[in-house]
N, C-alpha and C positions, 0 to 999 in steps of 0.2 A: 163178778158181773157176768151174769148166764144170759144166754139167748135160748128163746123156745125153737124147737125143730122148725116150725113153720117159716118161722123170722129167717134161719139159715138157709133152708129151701130155697125161699123166696129169693134171697140174695144171690145165690146159686143160679137159679132160674135166669135172672136177669142179666148176670153176667155172662152167660153162655147166649142168651138172646143177642146180647150186644158183640160178642165176638164173631157170631156167626153171621153178622152184617156184611163180612168181607164176600160172602157167596153172592149178596144182592149186588153189590159191586161188580163181581164177575158176570152176573145174568145180563146185566146192564150192558156191558162190554159186548155181549155176544149177539146182543138183538136192536142195540141201538146203532142207526148210522153216523150220529155225529154226538160231541159230546153237549149237554146241556148246560153250558156255563152258568147262566143265570140260575138255574134251579140249584147246581150244586154250591155257587157262591152263598145263596141264601140260606141254604141248609147248614153250611159250615159256620157260618156266621151265627145261625140260630142255635147251635150245638155250643159253641163257644160263648154265646150268652147266658145258658142254662149254667154250664159249667163254673163259669166264673161267678154269677152271682150266688150259685148254692153253696160253693166252697167258701166264700170271704162272709155271706151272711149267715149260714147254718152249720156248713161242718167245722168251720173255725172255732165259730162261738161254742159249738157242742164239746169239743176238744178243751177249749178255755176252761168251759165250766166246771168239767171232771178232774182234769189238773187242778185247779183251784181248790176243788174239796179235799185232794190228799197234801197239798203244798202251800197252800194260803196264796192271797190274791198276787202278791208280787213275784214270788217264785214260779207259780202255776203260769201266769202270761208270760213270763220269760220261757218257760219250757215251751208253750204253744208256739212262740214266735219262733224259736229254735227248730222246732218241730217242723215246721211251716217251710222255713228255708233249706231245712235238711231234704224235705221231700223233692224242693226244686232241684237242690245239687244232685240227688239221685238220680232222677228223670234225664237231669241235663250231662251227668257223666254216659249214661246210657246213651244219649243221643251224640255223643261224641266219639264215641267208640266206634260207630258206622260210619265206613267212607262215605263221604258227602256224594259221591257219583254211584252210590248204591243207596241212597236215602230214599225210603219209600214215601218221602213227603215231596218229592219232585213230582212236578204235575206232569201227568200223562193223559194225552186225550186219544179216544178210541181212533179218531181218523187220521193221526199222526203216523199209526204203523199200518195202515191200508197199503197194500200192495207189496209188503214185504215178501221175500221169498220163504217158503216153508223149510224148517229143519235150519234156522238160522242159529248158530252157536251163539253169537253175540247176544242176540235176543232172548234167546234159552237161559245165558248166564245171568243177564238182566232180571229176567222174571224170578229165577231160584234166589239169587241175592236180596232181590225185593221181598220175597216170600220170608226169607230168614232175617231182615232187618224188622219187618214187621212184626213177626213173631217175637224177637227180643222186646221191642217196643211194647206189645200186649202184654208182657209178665206184670209190670207195675200197672197198668191201664185196667187189666182185670183184678188185681188186688185194690185198687180204687174203687171200682164199682162195687166190688163185694163188701168192702168195708163202709162204705157211704150208705148202702143197701141196709147193712146190720145197724147201722148209726140211727136210722129212721126208715122203715119200709115205706112210709108216705113219699118220699123222696125217691124211691129206687127207680120207678118207671121212668120219670122225665130224665135221670143220670143216664138209665140204660139208653134211651132212645137218642140221646145225646152223643154219647159213644159210639152207637150203631150208626147214627149219620154219619161220624168222625170214620168210621171203617169202611164206608161205600167207595170212597176215592181209593183205598188202600187196596180192595179188592180189585178194582179196574188197573191199578198198578202192577199187580202179581198177575192176572189172566191175561191181559192184552198180549204182553210180550210174549208169555209161554205158549199163548194159543197161534201168533204168527210166526213162531219157531218150530212148531210142532205140527200145525193144523188140526190139533184135538183139542175139542171143547171140555171132553172129560179130563184130560191132564190139566188144563187151565184152571177149570174148576176146583178140581182135586186139590193143587198147591194153594189156590186161595183159601180153600175152607181150612185146609189144615194150619194156614198161618193165624186164622180167625181162631182156632182150639188153644191157643196159648193164653187167651184169657182167662178161660173157667181153669186151666192148670195152673196159673199165676194166682188166681182165689185159692185154688185147693192147696197150693204151697203155702201160701200166705197163712190160711187156716190152720192148718196142721203144726205149722210153726210156733204160731201164736197158743196154741192149747197145750202142744206137746212140750214145749220148753221155755215158755215164757209166762205162761197163764196169764189170762185177760181180766186184770186188775183196772182199776182206773186210770193208773199211770202208763200202761201199755197201751190201754184204749184210746187216752189222750194223746198220747204221741203219735201214734197211727194215724188217726184222723187229723191232726195238724199236718201229717206227712202228705196224706192223701189230697189235701186241700192244696198245698203247695204242688203237687203232682199235676191235679187238675187245671190251676191257672198256668202252670208250664205249658202243658200241652195246647190249652186254648190260645196263649200268646206266641208261640213258639211254632206251631204246626196249624191250627185249624183256621188262623186269620189270616198268615202270609199264604197259605195254599188258597184260600177265597181270593186275595188280591190277586194271586198268578193267574187266576181265572178272567181277571179283565174286569171284575164288576165290583170296584169298591164301595159304591153307594148302596148297592144290594147288600153287601155284605155288613156293612154298618146297620142297615135297616133289620137283617136278621138277628144281629147282634142283640140289638135292642127288644125286637119281638120275644127272643129267646130269655132275656132278663125277665120281661114282662110276664110271659108265660110262668116262669119259675116263682117267680114273687106271687103271682096269684094263686097256684098251686098250694104254695106256703101258708098263706092267709086262709085258704079253704080248711086247713087241717088245724086252727089255732082252737 
């Protein structure tokens, strides 16, 4: 199974765009006076809706189709299901090894840190560990975005936008404590930017490993996409929706979730 250069370039471009959205969160943190909880809850719910729908309806099915081609209906379906839950296990292990008190998905609001004294070592440590934790999370997210774009370039843009929305609060989580610890917007933006670069790096490493050591046959392709579907569903259920809930806007998050599913469904229907 071969991919055209343009398809690979689009996949990398979408992954880079999604990763660098941490910089958007950083910028919002510098110029907003208060956290817009309704906007973030709606956006995170929308992102979760996009990712859940495309994972279960599109990516999972593509994985199943190619695995059935090589292994028959029964064995191919088993491989797909195992790959799906393998992806969930993979991202869950990564999430587990990060200490909960440094978890980048703990909600942080802009106004919570106003008035903190500059050069606060505790705040600096919080920001640096958040950047590291987000970087670790972003490796599999980068691979997931890249692989989904390879599977079907027509779904690359909505997936990248969903991941980008997901990364905005992460940019806030990194930049706010570093800014109030150092008083430097440049340092806060730099570390936020670097944490986002882990996504295209994750995509690049995955691409090199697949082509150099495994070869991209139907079985590798199917197992990879089954795993990607699992990763995206876990991110949505474990990170996006709980974060939206923590912003205190339950119904708005649910409306965003449904809207995300509807938009994703419509976009797939337009390319039938």
